[in-house]
Phi, psi and omega in degrees: 000129184282141177285150177297158174300152181307316181297319179294319179297318178297322179295319179297315179297317181297315179297320179297314179297318179299320178295319179296316180296316179298318179297316180296321180295315179295321179296321179295319179296316179298320178296319178299318178296319180296316180294321177297318178297317178295318179296319179296317178295321179296319178295318179297317179295319178297318179297319179297320180290325175298316180295322178297319179293320177301314182294322182286325187271336184235064182297332182292346181263357183273146356261002191266334196255042167296143184304326178294319178296318180296317178299315180297320181295309182295322178299315180291323179297315178294325180293333179294329181051043183286149176294158184284065178227169178288143176201159174258134183244109181284135182041064180297149181297146170093312192270343179066035179245169183289323186203148169243123178263108184260118181276168175297144184296137175251205183298322183253000180134194180276125169288135184232136173241132173266128186240148173272184185297333180274357180092004178285142181281124180264327181196156177230145175202174177245132184247126183231139180268145164225176192295341182236029179151237182194169179233132174248120178259122186228103183061230179277354184258168181214127176255120180252124183252128174247106184292325181301321180263000186049053188226153180226136174238137176244130175237136179215150179305336184251340186198162183203163172207165171230140182215143173220154181297325183280320188254350183073214182285129182247335183202138174212127182218158169242102195286321188275335185247305183215146171262142179257118181253107182248132180211195184286359177255000179123203184239132179226164182239148171283172182293152182293148169274179182292344182252028188284008180272006184291162178298323180300314180297319180298320178294320180295318179295318179298318179293320181294328178299331180287325187257352182303130179091354178271118183294140172064033181298313177219149171290136185288171179153152179261186184290348180274357180295139183272164177292313175279135189305325184266002186278179181228001183288141178285143181293325182288336181284350180301324179251005182064025180084003180228138180284350182269354182289151177286156179263134177241146182225000000 
């Protein structure tokens, strides 16, 4: 059998090499798409588990006071630049209710009622302004909104979190019963205190069961982590251990 001419042989080799390179390139692209898809699904699953933990651990904030809803509400309220008088706000931003009845400011801020279309009260809180956003006082807890950072911090005698639009959930703890330590290996709890039979602890455990084993659910940190990344002030000291203390900025 006669060998191909040198030029033909070179053409065959060139076509073969080109085919191999093209195949490898296409395979690399396909692999990249698969990995991107897996990473995207992992992020979505992590976000869903974070939301499940938020709902389980902070029942007092359901269903209106998710940090994103609170951020949208305070941002729109500050943008109104309304005078310090009582007013009704139809379809206020963030909360998805028919009306917010905002009272004249008192010692701690504006009393606010969220109303449905029939005028029934759905929730009550106190709204206070500060130079970079606002504070919502809800029962024993306090939500502090920083518009510059698009961030929300929640402090409660038993638990707290930090959330920002850019970084998502940054800290979540149960101060009186268990601390939640979340890192790239999952979510774990410290040992129970003598009073660990409370409803709060049960909710935290239920929420943690949802996220255990999910990498990177929350950036870790204890209750002493500050609101500003470089600070050193304890979150619980913000209110001096009492939800009735005034807020200073």
